[in-house]
N, C-alpha and C positions, 0 to 999 in steps of 0.2 A: 107625062109618062103614062102609057097605057098599061093594061094588066100584064101583057106579055113582057114588057120591059121591066115592070116591077118584079115579076117572077124571076126573070133572068138576073136582076140585081141582087135579089135575096139569095139565089143559089151561089153567086160569086162571093158575096160576103160570107155566107156559111162555109164555103170552101176555104176562104182566107182564115177564118177563125179556127177551123179544124187543123190546118197546116201550120199555124203559128205556134212557136215555142213561147213567145211573149207578145203581149199587146199593150201599147201605150195609147192613152186617149188625151188629146189636147184640144184646147179652144183655139181655133185658127183665125179668129177675127183680126183683121188688119193685114193678113198676109197677102202679098201680091202674086200674080201669076208667075213672074220670073223667079220670085223667091220660092214659091212652091216647087218650081222645076229644079232649082238649085238643091233644095232639101231632098227631093226624090233621087237626084243623082248621087248624093252622098249616102243615102240609105241603101241604094242598090249595091254599093260596095260591101255592105254588111248583110246582103241577101235579105233585105227588108223593103217593104213598100209603104207609101204614104197615100192614104185615101180619105177624101172628104165624103162623109156618108150622110144619109138621111136617117134620123134617129128611129123613126117608126119602122122602116124596112130592116134596119140593123137589129132592132129588138126581136123581130120575127125570125130573122136568121139565127140569132143567138139562142132563141127558144128551140129552134129545130135541131140544133146540135148540142143542146143541154148546157150551154154556158150562160148561167143566170147572173154571174157577177158583172157581166158587161152592161146589163140594163141600167144599173144605178149610175153609170158614167155617162149615159146618153142624155145629157141635159144641156140645152143651148147648142150653138154651133160646135160640131164635133168632127175632128179628123182622127183617124185611127192609124197607128203604125203597126203593121203585122210583121213580126220578126220571125224569120225561118232559119236564120244563120247565127251570126254573132250578136248576142244580146247586148254585151258591153259596148261593142263598136256602134251599134244603132243608137243606144242611149247617149254615147259620146257625140255622135253626129247631130242629134237634136239639141243637146246642150250647147255645143259649139255654135250651131246656127243661131240659136236664140240669144247668145251673148252678143252676136254681131247685129241682129235685127230687132230683138226684143218684141216679137209679135206673137209668141206662143205662150199659152198658159197651161201648165200640166194639170190634168184632172185626176189621173190615177191610172192604174194598170195592174197587170199580174204576169207572173212568169211561172208557167206550169201551175202548181197548186199554191204558190205564194203570191199574196197580194202586195203591191208595191205602192207605198205612198210617195210623196215628193222627196222625202229624205232618202228613202231606199233607192229611188230612181237616180238621184244625184250620186249616191255611193256606187251604184253599178257603172255610172258613166266614168268614174275615176279608175275603174279596173283596167288592166291591160287587155288588149284584144285577144281573141281566141288563138290566133296564130302565135302571138307572143307567149301566152300561157302554155300552149302545146310545146313550144320550143324549150321553155323553162322546165316543164315536166320531163321532156325527153332528156334534158341535161341531167336532171336529178336521178332519173332511172339509169341512165347510161354511165354515170360517174362510178358507182360501186362496181358495175360490170367491167369497166375499163381498168379499174384498180385491180380487180381479181385476175383479169387476163394478164396484166403486166406482172403481177405477183407470181402467177404460175409460170410465165415465161422466164422470169429470173430464177425460179427454183429449178426448172428443167435445165437452163443453161449452166447453173452452178453444179448440178449433178453430173452433167456431161464433162465439165472440166475436171471434177474430182475423179471420175472414172478414167479419163485420159491420163491423169497423173499416176494413178495406180497402175495402169497398164505399162507406162513408161518405166516404172520402178520394177517391173517384172513380178508384181504381186498377183497378177492375174494371167496365168499361162495356160489354163485349161487342163493341166495335169494334176493328178491327185497328189497331195503332199506326202513326202517320204515319212515312213514309219519311224518313230523315235527309237533310238538304240536302247536295248534293255539295260537296266541298271545292274552294275556289277554285284555279283553275289557276295554277301558278307561272310567272312570266315566264321565257322561255328564257334560258339562261345565255349570256353573251357569249363569243366564242372567246378562247382563252388568249393568242393573238398580239395581239389588240386590247387586252386588259387590260395586256399588257406595254408596248405603245406608250404608252398613257395614263399608265402609271406613270412612264415615262421623261420624258414631257413635263412632268408635275407636278414631278418632282425636279430637272430642269435649270434653273439660274438664268438669267434674262435679262441681257443686257449692261447694261441700264439699272439693273437691281437689283444688279449685282455691285459697282458703285462703283469700278471700275478706270479708267474713262475720265475724264481730267482735265477740269475746267470750261473753258468756252470762253474766259473772260477771262484764264485763266492759261496759255494756249497760247503757246509760244515762237515768235517771228517767224523766218523762214528767213534764213540768212546770204546777203548780196548783194555781189558783187564790183563795185567801181567802176573804170572805165578811166582812163588818164592824161589823155585829152582832157577828160573830164568834170571832172578835178581842176584843169586849167589854166584852164578856163572859169570855174570858181568863183573862182580867184585873181584873174583879170582883173576880174572884176565887183567884187571887193572893192576894187581900186585905184581904179577909176573912182568909186567911191562915196566 
């Protein structure tokens, strides 16, 4: 590889490093050309690429873009996976491939600012793909909105039914309600003195109703004194007779 080719290789690797959201480093010893082609095909589905690199040129490229973490992974035969799309799907593709062929050894990697050891890498491989997660998130977000829309629809429908029933009963005619009839005027109250006099008249018993006056046929005759002359006249009349 001449200088120009080396320079071009460094630029390509530097561009891959800058564009990647995650980078996985593996030891590729034992992998065959058909196997490498199979793995590349699976990684393309996750918008990722699999590249066997030269450690010295990769260190230069990493230094140019300021990615110092990559240098410690460049020991022995190294292949790098540059993930630009679905990190979980790319990790799953590598894990599934290695279960079938057992030719890759995970060295390490990082995702944005997070370094990934082998345990973290395997955990990421168990996550659902980005499309599945997006679908689940959309379902979670849409669920409350759907419930709100249904609730509002039910409220509006119920209000319309109630208004229709009110209109059928004639409670909503558009005319002003008739004024209430004035209450009948109460008769003026009688003075307290008049009320008292009437009460006395009603309570006082009449003489006729009292029963104290004796009957006319039982009345006693008045005592009458007779003179001596009247007595003598009565005696003479008796003798003549």
